[in-house]
BAZAVEX-97641 format. One line per 4 residues: their letters; for each residue x, y, z of N, C-alpha, C. Coordinates in Angstrom, 1 decimal. Last residue first. Example, Ala and Ser with C-alpha at 12.3 -4.5 7.8 and 13.67 -1.06 7.14 Angstrom:
2
SA) 12.8 -2.2 7.1 13.7 -1.1 7.1 12.9 0.0 7.9 ~ 13.2 -5.7 7.8 12.3 -4.5 7.8 13.2 -3.3 7.8 $
# end
This chain:
89
LSRS) 96.3 -5.3 78.4 95.9 -6.6 77.9 96.0 -7.6 79.0 ~ 97.3 -2.9 79.3 95.9 -3.2 79.6 95.4 -4.6 79.1 ~ 99.9 -2.8 78.4 99.7 -3.1 79.8 98.2 -3.4 80.1 ~ 99.9 -2.0 75.8 99.9 -3.4 76.0 99.7 -3.8 77.5 $
DEGS) 98.9 0.3 74.1 98.9 0.2 75.5 98.8 -1.3 75.9 ~ 99.1 -0.2 71.4 99.7 1.0 71.9 99.8 1.0 73.4 ~ 97.9 -2.4 70.2 99.1 -2.6 71.0 99.7 -1.4 71.5 ~ 95.5 -2.3 69.0 96.6 -1.9 68.2 97.9 -2.1 68.9 $
FRRR) 93.7 -3.0 71.0 94.0 -4.0 69.9 95.2 -3.6 69.1 ~ 93.9 -0.7 72.7 94.1 -2.1 73.2 94.5 -3.0 72.1 ~ 93.2 1.6 71.2 94.6 1.4 71.6 94.8 -0.1 72.0 ~ 90.4 1.2 71.0 91.2 1.2 69.8 92.7 1.0 70.1 $
YEAA) 89.7 1.4 73.7 89.5 0.1 73.0 90.3 0.1 71.7 ~ 90.3 4.1 74.1 91.0 3.0 74.9 90.9 1.7 74.2 ~ 88.5 5.4 72.5 89.9 5.5 72.2 90.7 4.4 72.9 ~ 86.1 4.8 73.8 86.3 4.3 72.5 87.8 4.3 72.1 $
IEPH) 86.7 6.3 76.1 86.4 4.9 76.2 86.7 4.2 74.9 ~ 86.9 8.9 75.3 88.1 8.3 75.8 87.9 6.7 76.0 ~ 84.4 9.8 74.7 85.2 9.3 73.6 86.5 8.6 74.1 ~ 81.6 9.6 76.2 83.0 9.4 76.7 83.9 8.9 75.6 $
NDIE) 79.3 9.7 74.7 79.5 10.7 75.8 80.9 10.7 76.3 ~ 79.8 7.5 73.0 79.6 8.8 72.4 79.8 9.9 73.5 ~ 79.9 5.4 74.8 81.1 5.8 74.1 81.0 7.1 73.3 ~ 77.2 5.7 75.7 78.3 5.7 76.7 79.6 6.1 75.9 $
QLKG) 75.6 5.2 73.5 75.6 6.5 74.1 76.8 6.7 75.1 ~ 76.2 2.5 73.1 76.6 3.5 72.1 76.6 4.9 72.7 ~ 75.1 1.5 75.4 76.5 1.3 75.2 77.0 2.3 74.1 ~ 72.4 2.1 75.0 73.0 2.6 76.1 74.6 2.6 76.0 $
ALDH) 71.8 0.6 72.6 71.7 2.1 72.6 72.5 2.7 73.8 ~ 72.2 -2.0 73.6 73.0 -1.5 72.6 73.0 0.1 72.6 ~ 70.0 -2.0 75.4 71.4 -2.3 75.9 72.4 -1.7 74.9 ~ 67.9 -1.6 73.7 68.1 -0.6 74.8 69.6 -0.8 75.3 $
VDHE) 67.8 -3.8 72.1 68.1 -2.5 71.5 68.4 -1.5 72.6 ~ 69.3 -6.8 72.8 68.3 -5.9 73.3 68.6 -4.5 72.8 ~ 71.1 -9.0 73.2 70.2 -8.9 72.1 69.0 -8.1 72.5 ~ 73.9 -7.1 74.8 72.9 -8.2 74.7 71.9 -8.0 73.6 $
FLIG) 77.3 -6.5 73.8 75.9 -6.0 74.1 75.0 -7.2 74.0 ~ 80.7 -6.0 74.6 79.6 -6.9 74.3 78.3 -6.3 74.6 ~ 83.4 -4.3 73.3 82.3 -4.2 74.2 81.2 -5.1 73.7 ~ 86.9 -5.3 73.1 85.7 -4.6 72.7 84.6 -4.7 73.7 $
YSQL) 89.0 -6.7 74.0 89.3 -5.7 73.0 88.0 -5.0 72.5 ~ 89.0 -8.8 75.7 88.9 -7.5 76.3 89.2 -6.4 75.3 ~ 87.4 -10.9 73.4 88.1 -10.9 74.7 87.9 -9.5 75.4 ~ 86.7 -11.4 70.7 86.7 -10.1 71.3 87.5 -9.9 72.6 $
PEVN) 86.9 -14.2 70.2 87.8 -13.3 69.6 87.8 -11.8 70.2 ~ 84.9 -15.0 72.3 86.2 -15.5 72.2 87.2 -14.6 71.5 ~ 82.4 -13.7 71.7 83.1 -13.5 73.0 84.6 -13.9 72.9 ~ 81.3 -14.6 69.3 81.9 -13.2 69.4 82.7 -13.0 70.7 $
FPTN) 80.3 -17.1 69.7 81.2 -16.9 68.6 81.9 -15.5 68.6 ~ 78.6 -16.8 71.9 79.8 -17.5 72.1 80.8 -17.3 71.0 ~ 77.5 -13.3 71.9 77.3 -14.7 71.5 78.6 -15.5 71.8 ~ 76.6 -10.3 72.2 77.1 -11.3 73.1 76.7 -12.7 72.7 $
LALV) 77.5 -8.3 69.5 76.4 -9.0 70.1 77.0 -10.1 71.0 ~ 79.9 -5.8 70.0 79.5 -7.0 69.4 78.4 -7.7 70.2 ~ 81.7 -3.0 69.1 80.6 -3.4 70.0 80.0 -4.6 69.3 ~ 85.0 -1.8 68.9 84.0 -2.8 68.4 82.9 -3.1 69.5 $
CNGC) 86.8 0.6 67.6 86.1 0.3 68.9 84.9 -0.6 68.5 ~ 89.2 -0.7 65.2 87.9 -0.1 65.6 87.6 -0.3 67.1 ~ 91.6 -1.6 64.1 91.6 -0.8 65.3 90.3 -0.1 65.6 ~ 91.6 -3.4 62.1 91.6 -2.0 61.7 91.7 -1.0 62.9 $
GLAK) 91.2 -5.7 63.5 92.4 -5.5 62.9 92.6 -4.1 62.4 ~ 88.4 -5.5 64.2 89.5 -5.5 65.2 90.8 -5.1 64.6 ~ 87.4 -5.7 61.6 87.1 -4.5 62.4 88.2 -4.4 63.5 ~ 88.2 -8.3 60.9 88.6 -7.1 60.1 88.5 -5.8 60.9 $
LLAP) 86.8 -9.8 62.8 88.2 -9.8 62.8 88.8 -8.6 62.0 ~ 84.2 -9.2 61.9 84.6 -8.9 63.2 86.1 -8.8 63.3 ~ 84.2 -10.3 59.3 84.0 -8.8 59.5 84.4 -8.4 60.9 ~ 84.4 -13.0 59.7 85.6 -12.3 59.2 85.5 -10.8 59.4 $
NVGG) 83.0 -14.4 62.6 82.7 -13.7 61.3 84.0 -12.9 60.9 ~ 83.2 -17.6 63.9 83.7 -16.3 64.0 83.6 -15.6 62.6 ~ 80.2 -19.3 62.7 81.4 -19.2 63.5 81.9 -17.8 63.7 ~ 76.6 -19.0 63.0 77.9 -19.4 62.4 79.0 -19.4 63.3 $
LSHG) 74.9 -16.0 64.2 75.0 -17.4 63.7 76.3 -17.7 63.1 ~ 74.9 -13.3 64.8 74.6 -14.3 65.9 74.7 -15.7 65.4 ~ 76.1 -10.0 64.2 75.9 -11.4 63.7 75.8 -12.4 64.9 ~ 76.5 -7.3 64.8 75.3 -8.0 65.3 75.1 -9.4 64.8 $
HVYA) 78.8 -5.0 65.6 78.7 -6.4 65.0 77.5 -7.1 65.6 ~ 79.7 -1.8 64.9 78.7 -2.6 65.6 78.5 -3.9 64.9 ~ 82.4 0.2 65.4 81.9 -0.8 64.6 80.9 -1.7 65.4 ~ 83.2 3.7 65.6 83.0 2.4 66.2 82.4 1.5 65.1 $
YANC) 84.2 5.6 63.8 84.3 5.9 65.3 84.1 4.5 66.0 ~ 86.2 4.8 61.0 84.9 4.7 61.7 85.2 5.0 63.2 ~ 88.4 4.6 59.4 87.9 5.9 59.8 86.6 5.9 60.6 ~ 88.8 1.9 58.9 89.9 2.7 59.5 89.4 4.1 59.9 $
HLEK) 86.4 1.1 57.7 86.8 0.6 59.0 87.8 1.5 59.7 ~ 86.5 2.6 55.3 85.3 2.7 56.2 85.7 2.2 57.6 ~ 88.9 1.7 54.2 88.7 3.1 54.6 87.6 3.3 55.5 ~ 88.2 -1.0 53.6 89.2 -0.7 54.6 89.1 0.8 55.1 $
M) 86.4 -0.7 51.5 85.9 -1.1 52.8 86.9 -0.8 53.9 $
# end
């Protein structure tokens, strides 16, 4: 599983129930560009380290298209959590 996270272009987290999901924390810890469903449980751990999307397929599709068209955006989110650019925190 670690190899999947470490080599993924992005991680989409669609969980909406319960508390903070360990999969979200793992994705952040592996330095993924994380797109997470906008819920109170996801907002707090994500902070400025990822992209929130609404419970709407068109919103998610638009945000995925944006990071696909602009890989520098995904790279910036990966740098943020890894600490490579601590000025952006």
